[in-house]
All heavy atoms as TSV, in Angstrom:
chain	resi	resn	atom	element	x	y	z
A	1	MET	N	N	-81.305	110.297	-54.232
A	1	MET	CA	C	-81.587	109.883	-52.907
A	1	MET	C	C	-80.291	109.338	-52.262
A	1	MET	O	O	-79.612	108.507	-52.801
A	1	MET	CB	C	-82.672	108.850	-52.874
A	1	MET	CG	C	-82.995	108.405	-51.565
A	1	MET	SD	S	-84.416	107.173	-51.670
A	1	MET	CE	C	-84.440	106.580	-50.094
A	2	ALA	N	N	-79.983	109.833	-51.094
A	2	ALA	CA	C	-78.830	109.415	-50.313
A	2	ALA	C	C	-79.043	108.048	-49.681
A	2	ALA	O	O	-80.131	107.798	-49.223
A	2	ALA	CB	C	-78.414	110.418	-49.295
A	3	THR	N	N	-77.994	107.260	-49.607
A	3	THR	CA	C	-78.009	105.992	-48.846
A	3	THR	C	C	-77.395	106.214	-47.464
A	3	THR	O	O	-76.339	106.801	-47.337
A	3	THR	CB	C	-77.254	104.925	-49.621
A	3	THR	OG1	O	-77.847	104.710	-50.941
A	3	THR	CG2	C	-77.283	103.644	-48.824
A	4	ARG	N	N	-78.162	105.874	-46.448
A	4	ARG	CA	C	-77.638	105.984	-45.103
A	4	ARG	C	C	-76.893	104.741	-44.692
A	4	ARG	O	O	-77.459	103.655	-44.606
A	4	ARG	CB	C	-78.785	106.235	-44.131
A	4	ARG	CG	C	-79.468	107.569	-44.402
A	4	ARG	CD	C	-80.761	107.692	-43.721
A	4	ARG	NE	N	-81.610	106.651	-44.269
A	4	ARG	CZ	C	-82.877	106.552	-44.068
A	4	ARG	NH1	N	-83.533	107.364	-43.259
A	4	ARG	NH2	N	-83.598	105.613	-44.642
A	5	LEU	N	N	-75.528	104.910	-44.523
A	5	LEU	CA	C	-74.656	103.815	-44.203
A	5	LEU	C	C	-74.186	103.959	-42.736
A	5	LEU	O	O	-73.756	105.016	-42.304
A	5	LEU	CB	C	-73.422	103.888	-45.172
A	5	LEU	CG	C	-72.277	102.981	-44.847
A	5	LEU	CD1	C	-72.675	101.501	-45.022
A	5	LEU	CD2	C	-71.079	103.292	-45.776
A	6	LEU	N	N	-74.320	102.822	-41.988
A	6	LEU	CA	C	-73.879	102.806	-40.602
A	6	LEU	C	C	-72.723	101.822	-40.543
A	6	LEU	O	O	-72.840	100.690	-40.916
A	6	LEU	CB	C	-75.024	102.454	-39.695
A	6	LEU	CG	C	-74.607	102.303	-38.226
A	6	LEU	CD1	C	-74.123	103.579	-37.634
A	6	LEU	CD2	C	-75.747	101.677	-37.389
A	7	LEU	N	N	-71.597	102.279	-40.047
A	7	LEU	CA	C	-70.413	101.406	-39.817
A	7	LEU	C	C	-70.157	101.330	-38.329
A	7	LEU	O	O	-70.050	102.350	-37.666
A	7	LEU	CB	C	-69.159	101.983	-40.483
A	7	LEU	CG	C	-69.196	102.266	-41.966
A	7	LEU	CD1	C	-67.983	103.053	-42.401
A	7	LEU	CD2	C	-69.353	101.004	-42.730
A	8	ILE	N	N	-70.179	100.097	-37.782
A	8	ILE	CA	C	-69.930	99.890	-36.345
A	8	ILE	C	C	-68.885	98.736	-36.197
A	8	ILE	O	O	-68.776	97.985	-37.055
A	8	ILE	CB	C	-71.211	99.602	-35.557
A	8	ILE	CG1	C	-71.925	98.365	-36.070
A	8	ILE	CG2	C	-72.124	100.771	-35.581
A	8	ILE	CD1	C	-73.092	97.928	-35.236
A	9	SER	N	N	-68.197	98.758	-35.132
A	9	SER	CA	C	-67.252	97.727	-34.811
A	9	SER	C	C	-66.927	97.806	-33.304
A	9	SER	O	O	-67.401	98.661	-32.623
A	9	SER	CB	C	-65.977	97.812	-35.615
A	9	SER	OG	O	-65.233	98.970	-35.230
A	10	ASP	N	N	-66.191	96.819	-32.927
A	10	ASP	CA	C	-65.711	96.743	-31.460
A	10	ASP	C	C	-66.856	96.970	-30.507
A	10	ASP	O	O	-66.763	97.645	-29.515
A	10	ASP	CB	C	-64.685	97.877	-31.252
A	10	ASP	CG	C	-63.474	97.620	-32.138
A	10	ASP	OD1	O	-62.824	96.594	-32.022
A	10	ASP	OD2	O	-63.195	98.572	-32.964
A	11	THR	N	N	-67.987	96.253	-30.779
A	11	THR	CA	C	-69.136	96.423	-29.870
A	11	THR	C	C	-68.895	95.711	-28.591
A	11	THR	O	O	-69.403	96.096	-27.532
A	11	THR	CB	C	-70.422	95.856	-30.563
A	11	THR	OG1	O	-70.102	94.539	-31.168
A	11	THR	CG2	C	-70.867	96.784	-31.661
A	12	LEU	N	N	-68.138	94.667	-28.478
A	12	LEU	CA	C	-67.670	93.961	-27.330
A	12	LEU	C	C	-68.821	93.740	-26.291
A	12	LEU	O	O	-68.598	93.853	-25.146
A	12	LEU	CB	C	-66.535	94.733	-26.680
A	12	LEU	CG	C	-65.321	94.943	-27.609
A	12	LEU	CD1	C	-64.333	95.844	-26.968
A	12	LEU	CD2	C	-64.708	93.567	-27.986
A	13	VAL	N	N	-69.924	93.328	-26.783
A	13	VAL	CA	C	-71.017	92.938	-25.867
A	13	VAL	C	C	-70.816	91.486	-25.601
A	13	VAL	O	O	-70.566	90.648	-26.471
A	13	VAL	CB	C	-72.429	93.135	-26.579
A	13	VAL	CG1	C	-73.543	92.628	-25.724
A	13	VAL	CG2	C	-72.613	94.622	-26.903
A	14	PRO	N	N	-70.787	91.022	-24.351
A	14	PRO	CA	C	-71.166	91.599	-23.073
A	14	PRO	C	C	-70.001	92.109	-22.242
A	14	PRO	O	O	-70.183	92.377	-21.044
A	14	PRO	CB	C	-71.909	90.526	-22.321
A	14	PRO	CG	C	-71.141	89.287	-22.760
A	14	PRO	CD	C	-70.760	89.557	-24.223
A	15	ALA	N	N	-68.790	92.237	-22.829
A	15	ALA	CA	C	-67.647	92.671	-21.980
A	15	ALA	C	C	-67.796	94.089	-21.530
A	15	ALA	O	O	-67.455	94.392	-20.373
A	15	ALA	CB	C	-66.381	92.552	-22.843
A	16	ARG	N	N	-68.315	95.019	-22.299
A	16	ARG	CA	C	-68.530	96.352	-21.907
A	16	ARG	C	C	-69.929	96.659	-21.408
A	16	ARG	O	O	-70.117	97.619	-20.636
A	16	ARG	CB	C	-68.145	97.298	-23.046
A	16	ARG	CG	C	-66.705	97.329	-23.320
A	16	ARG	CD	C	-66.413	98.488	-24.376
A	16	ARG	NE	N	-65.040	98.371	-24.754
A	16	ARG	CZ	C	-64.580	98.882	-25.874
A	16	ARG	NH1	N	-65.338	99.593	-26.637
A	16	ARG	NH2	N	-63.298	98.829	-26.148
A	17	ALA	N	N	-70.891	96.007	-22.041
A	17	ALA	CA	C	-72.331	96.245	-21.674
A	17	ALA	C	C	-73.061	94.957	-21.879
A	17	ALA	O	O	-72.576	94.017	-22.584
A	17	ALA	CB	C	-72.826	97.344	-22.544
A	18	ARG	N	N	-74.271	94.826	-21.409
A	18	ARG	CA	C	-75.038	93.649	-21.570
A	18	ARG	C	C	-75.707	93.610	-23.021
A	18	ARG	O	O	-76.039	92.524	-23.475
A	18	ARG	CB	C	-76.087	93.525	-20.522
A	18	ARG	CG	C	-75.547	93.340	-19.143
A	18	ARG	CD	C	-76.596	93.208	-18.086
A	18	ARG	NE	N	-75.961	93.230	-16.749
A	18	ARG	CZ	C	-76.050	92.296	-15.958
A	18	ARG	NH1	N	-76.767	91.229	-16.228
A	18	ARG	NH2	N	-75.408	92.296	-14.832
A	19	ARG	N	N	-75.881	94.774	-23.556
A	19	ARG	CA	C	-76.506	94.856	-24.918
A	19	ARG	C	C	-76.059	96.188	-25.591
A	19	ARG	O	O	-75.516	97.064	-24.884
A	19	ARG	CB	C	-78.029	94.774	-24.792
A	19	ARG	CG	C	-78.679	95.912	-24.007
A	19	ARG	CD	C	-80.155	95.773	-23.832
A	19	ARG	NE	N	-80.892	95.808	-25.076
A	19	ARG	CZ	C	-81.290	96.880	-25.705
A	19	ARG	NH1	N	-80.984	98.050	-25.232
A	19	ARG	NH2	N	-81.965	96.794	-26.825
A	20	LEU	N	N	-76.297	96.292	-26.866
A	20	LEU	CA	C	-76.010	97.483	-27.531
A	20	LEU	C	C	-76.898	98.604	-27.018
A	20	LEU	O	O	-78.088	98.370	-26.772
A	20	LEU	CB	C	-76.231	97.393	-29.053
A	20	LEU	CG	C	-75.232	96.429	-29.752
A	20	LEU	CD1	C	-75.708	96.243	-31.279
A	20	LEU	CD2	C	-73.841	96.913	-29.747
A	21	PRO	N	N	-76.415	99.887	-26.890
A	21	PRO	CA	C	-77.172	100.942	-26.456
A	21	PRO	C	C	-78.353	101.185	-27.380
A	21	PRO	O	O	-78.328	100.965	-28.587
A	21	PRO	CB	C	-76.216	102.123	-26.414
A	21	PRO	CG	C	-74.888	101.480	-26.444
A	21	PRO	CD	C	-74.949	100.175	-27.127
A	22	ASP	N	N	-79.441	101.773	-26.785
A	22	ASP	CA	C	-80.634	102.138	-27.604
A	22	ASP	C	C	-80.294	103.069	-28.730
A	22	ASP	O	O	-80.872	102.936	-29.829
A	22	ASP	CB	C	-81.683	102.804	-26.728
A	22	ASP	CG	C	-82.298	101.739	-25.670
A	22	ASP	OD1	O	-82.202	100.544	-25.982
A	22	ASP	OD2	O	-82.862	102.180	-24.652
A	23	ALA	N	N	-79.383	103.968	-28.530
A	23	ALA	CA	C	-78.957	104.884	-29.599
A	23	ALA	C	C	-78.412	104.195	-30.816
A	23	ALA	O	O	-78.656	104.583	-31.952
A	23	ALA	CB	C	-77.972	105.927	-29.046
A	24	VAL	N	N	-77.696	103.075	-30.555
A	24	VAL	CA	C	-77.144	102.246	-31.629
A	24	VAL	C	C	-78.280	101.589	-32.388
A	24	VAL	O	O	-78.306	101.550	-33.600
A	24	VAL	CB	C	-76.077	101.268	-31.193
A	24	VAL	CG1	C	-75.658	100.308	-32.260
A	24	VAL	CG2	C	-74.915	102.029	-30.528
A	25	TRP	N	N	-79.229	101.035	-31.629
A	25	TRP	CA	C	-80.401	100.355	-32.306
A	25	TRP	C	C	-81.172	101.409	-33.133
A	25	TRP	O	O	-81.660	101.018	-34.197
A	25	TRP	CB	C	-81.223	99.640	-31.301
A	25	TRP	CG	C	-80.622	98.369	-30.782
A	25	TRP	CD1	C	-80.136	98.122	-29.537
A	25	TRP	CD2	C	-80.291	97.211	-31.637
A	25	TRP	NE1	N	-79.545	96.869	-29.605
A	25	TRP	CE2	C	-79.613	96.279	-30.743
A	25	TRP	CE3	C	-80.473	96.902	-32.943
A	25	TRP	CZ2	C	-79.192	95.033	-31.201
A	25	TRP	CZ3	C	-80.071	95.638	-33.395
A	25	TRP	CH2	C	-79.454	94.761	-32.528
A	26	ARG	N	N	-81.335	102.581	-32.651
A	26	ARG	CA	C	-82.029	103.576	-33.476
A	26	ARG	C	C	-81.311	103.908	-34.679
A	26	ARG	O	O	-81.876	104.038	-35.771
A	26	ARG	CB	C	-82.229	104.861	-32.577
A	26	ARG	CG	C	-83.416	104.715	-31.548
A	26	ARG	CD	C	-83.785	106.089	-30.910
A	26	ARG	NE	N	-82.684	106.671	-30.181
A	26	ARG	CZ	C	-82.418	106.409	-28.926
A	26	ARG	NH1	N	-83.071	105.514	-28.269
A	26	ARG	NH2	N	-81.410	107.068	-28.333
A	27	ALA	N	N	-79.968	103.994	-34.663
A	27	ALA	CA	C	-79.183	104.215	-35.834
A	27	ALA	C	C	-79.284	103.072	-36.774
A	27	ALA	O	O	-79.328	103.312	-38.033
A	27	ALA	CB	C	-77.712	104.484	-35.394
A	28	ILE	N	N	-79.290	101.910	-36.290
A	28	ILE	CA	C	-79.473	100.667	-37.189
A	28	ILE	C	C	-80.833	100.757	-37.868
A	28	ILE	O	O	-80.951	100.520	-39.047
A	28	ILE	CB	C	-79.378	99.398	-36.342
A	28	ILE	CG1	C	-77.888	99.171	-35.915
A	28	ILE	CG2	C	-79.864	98.200	-37.115
A	28	ILE	CD1	C	-77.665	98.105	-34.828
A	29	ASP	N	N	-81.855	101.114	-37.122
A	29	ASP	CA	C	-83.174	101.240	-37.728
A	29	ASP	C	C	-83.290	102.274	-38.800
A	29	ASP	O	O	-83.988	102.179	-39.782
A	29	ASP	CB	C	-84.273	101.535	-36.609
A	29	ASP	CG	C	-84.498	100.334	-35.696
A	29	ASP	OD1	O	-84.223	99.211	-36.099
A	29	ASP	OD2	O	-85.042	100.631	-34.579
A	30	ASP	N	N	-82.525	103.364	-38.609
A	30	ASP	CA	C	-82.509	104.471	-39.552
A	30	ASP	C	C	-81.614	104.258	-40.819
A	30	ASP	O	O	-81.774	104.968	-41.789
A	30	ASP	CB	C	-82.056	105.765	-38.831
A	30	ASP	CG	C	-83.087	106.273	-37.837
A	30	ASP	OD1	O	-84.247	105.872	-37.884
A	30	ASP	OD2	O	-82.717	107.093	-37.006
A	31	ALA	N	N	-80.713	103.330	-40.677
A	31	ALA	CA	C	-79.700	103.077	-41.777
A	31	ALA	C	C	-80.340	102.252	-42.864
A	31	ALA	O	O	-81.170	101.392	-42.663
A	31	ALA	CB	C	-78.519	102.459	-41.193
A	32	ASP	N	N	-79.817	102.499	-44.033
A	32	ASP	CA	C	-80.149	101.662	-45.178
A	32	ASP	C	C	-79.223	100.474	-45.262
A	32	ASP	O	O	-79.601	99.396	-45.763
A	32	ASP	CB	C	-80.103	102.449	-46.549
A	32	ASP	CG	C	-81.051	103.612	-46.587
A	32	ASP	OD1	O	-82.224	103.393	-46.290
A	32	ASP	OD2	O	-80.659	104.748	-46.848
A	33	VAL	N	N	-77.951	100.645	-44.936
A	33	VAL	CA	C	-76.969	99.638	-44.907
A	33	VAL	C	C	-76.200	99.672	-43.630
A	33	VAL	O	O	-75.843	100.742	-43.160
A	33	VAL	CB	C	-75.919	99.867	-46.092
A	33	VAL	CG1	C	-74.820	98.813	-46.056
A	33	VAL	CG2	C	-76.652	99.908	-47.429
A	34	VAL	N	N	-76.034	98.503	-42.975
A	34	VAL	CA	C	-75.266	98.417	-41.717
A	34	VAL	C	C	-74.139	97.478	-41.956
A	34	VAL	O	O	-74.300	96.351	-42.401
A	34	VAL	CB	C	-76.154	97.933	-40.551
A	34	VAL	CG1	C	-75.305	97.743	-39.296
A	34	VAL	CG2	C	-77.347	98.765	-40.359
A	35	ILE	N	N	-72.910	97.901	-41.656
A	35	ILE	CA	C	-71.762	97.076	-41.736
A	35	ILE	C	C	-71.080	97.027	-40.357
A	35	ILE	O	O	-70.804	98.035	-39.774
A	35	ILE	CB	C	-70.755	97.582	-42.798
A	35	ILE	CG1	C	-71.372	97.579	-44.206
A	35	ILE	CG2	C	-69.457	96.754	-42.719
A	35	ILE	CD1	C	-70.547	98.247	-45.262
A	36	HIS	N	N	-70.840	95.790	-39.897
A	36	HIS	CA	C	-70.145	95.595	-38.617
A	36	HIS	C	C	-68.724	95.162	-38.994
A	36	HIS	O	O	-68.536	94.083	-39.595
A	36	HIS	CB	C	-70.830	94.595	-37.736
A	36	HIS	CG	C	-70.281	94.601	-36.320
A	36	HIS	ND1	N	-69.063	94.108	-36.029
A	36	HIS	CD2	C	-70.787	95.024	-35.199
A	36	HIS	CE1	C	-68.830	94.265	-34.719
A	36	HIS	NE2	N	-69.885	94.841	-34.150
A	37	GLY	N	N	-67.710	95.945	-38.523
A	37	GLY	CA	C	-66.361	95.680	-38.897
A	37	GLY	C	C	-65.695	94.579	-38.057
A	37	GLY	O	O	-64.461	94.343	-38.233
A	38	GLY	N	N	-66.422	94.019	-37.120
A	38	GLY	CA	C	-65.841	92.869	-36.396
A	38	GLY	C	C	-65.543	93.224	-34.961
A	38	GLY	O	O	-65.921	94.243	-34.422
A	39	ASP	N	N	-64.877	92.324	-34.301
A	39	ASP	CA	C	-64.433	92.365	-32.887
A	39	ASP	C	C	-65.653	92.066	-32.008
A	39	ASP	O	O	-66.081	92.923	-31.172
A	39	ASP	CB	C	-63.765	93.669	-32.530
A	39	ASP	CG	C	-62.820	93.468	-31.312
A	39	ASP	OD1	O	-62.818	92.355	-30.766
A	39	ASP	OD2	O	-62.111	94.404	-30.940
A	40	TRP	N	N	-66.247	90.876	-32.210
A	40	TRP	CA	C	-67.258	90.429	-31.339
A	40	TRP	C	C	-66.653	89.707	-30.119
A	40	TRP	O	O	-65.578	89.081	-30.319
A	40	TRP	CB	C	-68.135	89.330	-32.085
A	40	TRP	CG	C	-68.788	89.824	-33.296
A	40	TRP	CD1	C	-68.371	89.598	-34.563
A	40	TRP	CD2	C	-70.056	90.566	-33.426
A	40	TRP	NE1	N	-69.269	90.122	-35.467
A	40	TRP	CE2	C	-70.258	90.747	-34.771
A	40	TRP	CE3	C	-70.896	91.065	-32.479
A	40	TRP	CZ2	C	-71.315	91.458	-35.284
A	40	TRP	CZ3	C	-72.000	91.729	-32.947
A	40	TRP	CH2	C	-72.232	91.908	-34.285
A	41	VAL	N	N	-67.236	89.782	-28.984
A	41	VAL	CA	C	-66.769	88.977	-27.864
A	41	VAL	C	C	-67.231	87.492	-28.050
A	41	VAL	O	O	-66.547	86.572	-27.792
A	41	VAL	CB	C	-67.279	89.522	-26.498
A	41	VAL	CG1	C	-66.998	88.578	-25.356
A	41	VAL	CG2	C	-66.596	90.833	-26.297
A	42	ASP	N	N	-68.489	87.346	-28.454
A	42	ASP	CA	C	-69.112	86.092	-28.683
A	42	ASP	C	C	-69.926	86.137	-29.972
A	42	ASP	O	O	-70.736	87.004	-30.168
A	42	ASP	CB	C	-70.028	85.788	-27.466
A	42	ASP	CG	C	-70.664	84.410	-27.525
A	42	ASP	OD1	O	-70.628	83.741	-28.557
A	42	ASP	OD2	O	-71.186	84.018	-26.472
A	43	VAL	N	N	-69.736	85.139	-30.826
A	43	VAL	CA	C	-70.412	85.110	-32.099
A	43	VAL	C	C	-71.923	85.120	-31.919
A	43	VAL	O	O	-72.662	85.608	-32.752
A	43	VAL	CB	C	-69.926	83.922	-32.930
A	43	VAL	CG1	C	-71.029	83.225	-33.636
A	43	VAL	CG2	C	-68.907	84.399	-33.962
A	44	ALA	N	N	-72.425	84.618	-30.821
A	44	ALA	CA	C	-73.835	84.586	-30.513
A	44	ALA	C	C	-74.383	86.014	-30.450
A	44	ALA	O	O	-75.574	86.275	-30.784
A	44	ALA	CB	C	-74.112	83.852	-29.225
A	45	ASP	N	N	-73.541	86.967	-30.137
A	45	ASP	CA	C	-73.998	88.364	-30.077
A	45	ASP	C	C	-74.360	88.909	-31.433
A	45	ASP	O	O	-75.150	89.828	-31.534
A	45	ASP	CB	C	-72.899	89.275	-29.450
A	45	ASP	CG	C	-72.566	88.867	-28.033
A	45	ASP	OD1	O	-73.457	88.354	-27.322
A	45	ASP	OD2	O	-71.403	89.065	-27.609
A	46	ALA	N	N	-73.811	88.313	-32.461
A	46	ALA	CA	C	-74.175	88.753	-33.820
A	46	ALA	C	C	-75.615	88.380	-34.154
A	46	ALA	O	O	-76.271	89.007	-35.072
A	46	ALA	CB	C	-73.243	88.104	-34.813
A	47	GLY	N	N	-76.197	87.420	-33.474
A	47	GLY	CA	C	-77.546	86.975	-33.699
A	47	GLY	C	C	-78.544	88.076	-33.643
A	47	GLY	O	O	-79.427	88.186	-34.488
A	48	GLU	N	N	-78.467	88.962	-32.642
A	48	GLU	CA	C	-79.460	90.023	-32.506
A	48	GLU	C	C	-79.407	91.007	-33.630
A	48	GLU	O	O	-80.389	91.418	-34.191
A	48	GLU	CB	C	-79.251	90.739	-31.137
A	48	GLU	CG	C	-80.441	91.623	-30.787
A	48	GLU	CD	C	-80.279	92.162	-29.393
A	48	GLU	OE1	O	-79.187	92.032	-28.771
A	48	GLU	OE2	O	-81.181	92.876	-28.923
A	49	LEU	N	N	-78.161	91.307	-34.050
A	49	LEU	CA	C	-77.994	92.221	-35.253
A	49	LEU	C	C	-78.423	91.514	-36.535
A	49	LEU	O	O	-79.091	92.078	-37.395
A	49	LEU	CB	C	-76.538	92.639	-35.378
A	49	LEU	CG	C	-76.244	93.668	-36.436
A	49	LEU	CD1	C	-77.134	94.880	-36.394
A	49	LEU	CD2	C	-74.767	94.008	-36.467
A	50	ARG	N	N	-78.165	90.178	-36.640
A	50	ARG	CA	C	-78.513	89.432	-37.834
A	50	ARG	C	C	-80.001	89.496	-38.020
A	50	ARG	O	O	-80.471	89.441	-39.209
A	50	ARG	CB	C	-78.005	88.014	-37.647
A	50	ARG	CG	C	-78.228	87.122	-38.912
A	50	ARG	CD	C	-77.752	85.742	-38.716
A	50	ARG	NE	N	-76.280	85.684	-38.747
A	50	ARG	CZ	C	-75.549	85.198	-37.746
A	50	ARG	NH1	N	-76.068	84.672	-36.646
A	50	ARG	NH2	N	-74.227	85.214	-37.859
A	51	GLU	N	N	-80.765	89.466	-37.012
A	51	GLU	CA	C	-82.226	89.478	-37.112
A	51	GLU	C	C	-82.837	90.676	-37.770
A	51	GLU	O	O	-83.898	90.602	-38.375
A	51	GLU	CB	C	-82.868	89.307	-35.715
A	51	GLU	CG	C	-82.626	87.948	-35.055
A	51	GLU	CD	C	-83.149	87.893	-33.648
A	51	GLU	OE1	O	-83.914	88.776	-33.223
A	51	GLU	OE2	O	-82.822	86.921	-32.954
A	52	VAL	N	N	-82.137	91.785	-37.733
A	52	VAL	CA	C	-82.600	93.060	-38.351
A	52	VAL	C	C	-81.942	93.344	-39.668
A	52	VAL	O	O	-82.209	94.436	-40.168
A	52	VAL	CB	C	-82.562	94.237	-37.342
A	52	VAL	CG1	C	-83.357	93.993	-36.137
A	52	VAL	CG2	C	-81.084	94.575	-37.050
A	53	THR	N	N	-81.042	92.536	-40.154
A	53	THR	CA	C	-80.301	92.837	-41.360
A	53	THR	C	C	-80.768	91.895	-42.526
A	53	THR	O	O	-81.221	90.758	-42.249
A	53	THR	CB	C	-78.803	92.723	-41.200
A	53	THR	OG1	O	-78.524	91.359	-40.827
A	53	THR	CG2	C	-78.282	93.709	-40.121
A	54	LEU	N	N	-80.698	92.382	-43.714
A	54	LEU	CA	C	-81.013	91.612	-44.808
A	54	LEU	C	C	-79.837	90.663	-45.306
A	54	LEU	O	O	-80.055	89.568	-45.850
A	54	LEU	CB	C	-81.439	92.431	-46.064
A	54	LEU	CG	C	-82.752	93.249	-45.808
A	54	LEU	CD1	C	-82.969	94.155	-46.993
A	54	LEU	CD2	C	-83.897	92.354	-45.572
A	55	VAL	N	N	-78.662	91.099	-45.104
A	55	VAL	CA	C	-77.435	90.367	-45.368
A	55	VAL	C	C	-76.918	89.716	-44.089
A	55	VAL	O	O	-76.707	90.349	-43.135
A	55	VAL	CB	C	-76.367	91.271	-46.053
A	55	VAL	CG1	C	-75.107	90.455	-46.392
A	55	VAL	CG2	C	-76.933	91.951	-47.270
A	56	PRO	N	N	-76.676	88.397	-44.119
A	56	PRO	CA	C	-76.255	87.762	-42.884
A	56	PRO	C	C	-74.909	88.396	-42.372
A	56	PRO	O	O	-74.072	88.722	-43.223
A	56	PRO	CB	C	-75.924	86.331	-43.310
A	56	PRO	CG	C	-76.755	86.141	-44.540
A	56	PRO	CD	C	-76.841	87.464	-45.198
A	57	VAL	N	N	-74.797	88.518	-41.069
A	57	VAL	CA	C	-73.572	89.014	-40.464
A	57	VAL	C	C	-72.701	87.749	-40.184
A	57	VAL	O	O	-73.192	86.806	-39.577
A	57	VAL	CB	C	-73.872	89.693	-39.151
A	57	VAL	CG1	C	-72.649	90.139	-38.423
A	57	VAL	CG2	C	-74.808	90.883	-39.423
A	58	GLU	N	N	-71.506	87.797	-40.641
A	58	GLU	CA	C	-70.580	86.670	-40.491
A	58	GLU	C	C	-69.402	87.015	-39.623
A	58	GLU	O	O	-69.016	88.198	-39.604
A	58	GLU	CB	C	-70.074	86.110	-41.851
A	58	GLU	CG	C	-71.244	85.678	-42.736
A	58	GLU	CD	C	-72.030	84.523	-42.229
A	58	GLU	OE1	O	-71.478	83.684	-41.441
A	58	GLU	OE2	O	-73.238	84.437	-42.557
A	59	ARG	N	N	-68.866	86.101	-38.937
A	59	ARG	CA	C	-67.705	86.322	-38.124
A	59	ARG	C	C	-66.463	86.442	-38.947
A	59	ARG	O	O	-66.219	85.836	-39.937
A	59	ARG	CB	C	-67.520	85.216	-37.118
A	59	ARG	CG	C	-66.337	85.471	-36.172
A	59	ARG	CD	C	-66.303	84.427	-35.161
A	59	ARG	NE	N	-65.192	84.673	-34.284
A	59	ARG	CZ	C	-64.948	83.972	-33.197
A	59	ARG	NH1	N	-65.721	83.012	-32.818
A	59	ARG	NH2	N	-63.915	84.281	-32.482
């Protein structure tokens, strides 16, 4: 069985957008593992992603 890995970074919310696009949230929902490579505008933005992950997202 393959593991679906999603790598994202440079999301820069809210500098570029008010929230992550729906397509990104669908990819997160479909992934088995999500890794965010960093570059947050505000650490509070990690909170929404943290809510759907099993491993805490750290700055």
